[in-house]
C-alpha positions as CSV (number, residue, x, y, z in Angstrom):
1,M,122.5,107.9,96.1
2,C,121.6,106.4,92.5
3,K,118.7,106.3,90.7
4,F,118.0,102.2,91.6
5,D,118.2,103.2,95.2
6,K,115.8,106.2,95.1
7,E,113.3,103.9,93.3
8,I,113.8,101.6,96.7
9,E,113.3,104.5,99.0
10,V,110.5,105.6,96.8
11,L,108.5,102.2,96.8
12,I,109.3,101.7,100.8
13,I,107.5,104.8,101.8
14,R,104.9,103.9,99.6
15,L,104.5,100.7,101.3
16,I,104.7,102.4,104.9
17,S,102.2,104.6,103.9
18,N,100.0,102.0,102.5
19,T,100.5,99.7,105.9
20,R,100.5,102.0,109.0
21,R,97.4,103.6,108.5
22,K,93.9,102.9,107.9
23,N,92.8,105.0,104.5
24,R,95.4,103.5,102.5
25,P,96.2,105.7,99.4
26,D,96.4,102.7,97.3
27,N,94.6,99.6,96.7
28,L,95.6,95.9,97.7
29,V,96.1,94.9,94.4
30,I,98.5,97.8,93.4
31,I,100.0,97.3,97.1
32,A,100.8,93.5,96.2
33,R,101.4,94.1,92.5
34,D,103.5,97.6,92.3
35,I,105.2,97.9,95.4
36,I,105.4,94.7,97.0
37,R,106.9,92.5,93.9
38,R,109.2,95.5,92.7
39,L,110.8,95.5,95.8
40,E,111.0,91.6,96.3
41,N,112.4,91.8,92.7
42,K,114.9,94.6,93.1
43,L,116.3,93.1,96.7
44,G,115.6,89.7,96.1
45,S,113.3,88.3,98.5
46,L,110.2,89.2,100.4
47,K,112.8,88.6,103.6
48,A,115.2,91.3,102.6
49,V,111.9,93.9,102.1
50,S,110.8,92.9,105.6
51,E,114.5,93.2,106.9
52,Y,114.7,96.9,105.0
53,P,115.8,99.7,107.7
54,G,112.1,101.4,108.6
55,V,109.8,99.0,107.3
56,G,108.9,97.0,110.3
57,I,106.4,94.5,108.3
58,S,106.6,90.7,109.1
59,V,107.2,88.1,106.0
60,D,104.3,86.8,106.9
61,M,102.0,89.9,106.2
62,L,103.7,90.7,103.2
63,K,102.2,87.1,101.9
64,Q,99.4,88.2,103.2
65,F,99.1,91.7,100.8
66,L,100.6,89.2,98.2
67,S,97.4,86.6,98.5
68,V,95.4,88.9,96.6
69,E,97.2,88.0,93.5
70,M,95.5,84.1,93.8
71,L,92.3,85.8,93.5
72,C,89.8,85.1,90.8
73,P,89.2,88.0,88.3
74,E,86.0,89.1,89.5
75,V,86.7,89.5,92.8
76,K,89.8,91.1,92.1
77,K,87.8,93.7,90.3
78,L,86.3,94.5,93.5
79,V,89.5,94.6,95.6
80,E,90.4,97.1,92.5
81,E,87.4,99.3,92.9
82,R,87.5,99.2,96.8
83,K,84.6,97.4,97.4
84,I,86.7,94.9,99.5
85,D,89.3,96.6,101.1
86,L,90.4,94.9,104.2
87,I,93.6,92.6,104.1
88,N,92.4,90.3,106.6
89,V,89.1,89.6,103.9
90,V,91.0,89.1,101.3
91,H,93.5,86.7,102.7
């Protein structure tokens, strides 16, 4: 497996670990910026991320996580500090 593939695999593992449990290791900003956007850039689209083997997360759900990018700086800071930590509140 080449380095590029390993990076994708690590990002997929991080995505799954942050979306399939109640106690996410990362905050919503990191999930959006450092995981979903990087996967989107590497795989070409959110649809490709959604359809990647083992992901099982719809494009709509990925977009809900990305909605954190549209928050004003003050609210985004609260998300980074995990004072707001629910995707349905952010979206």
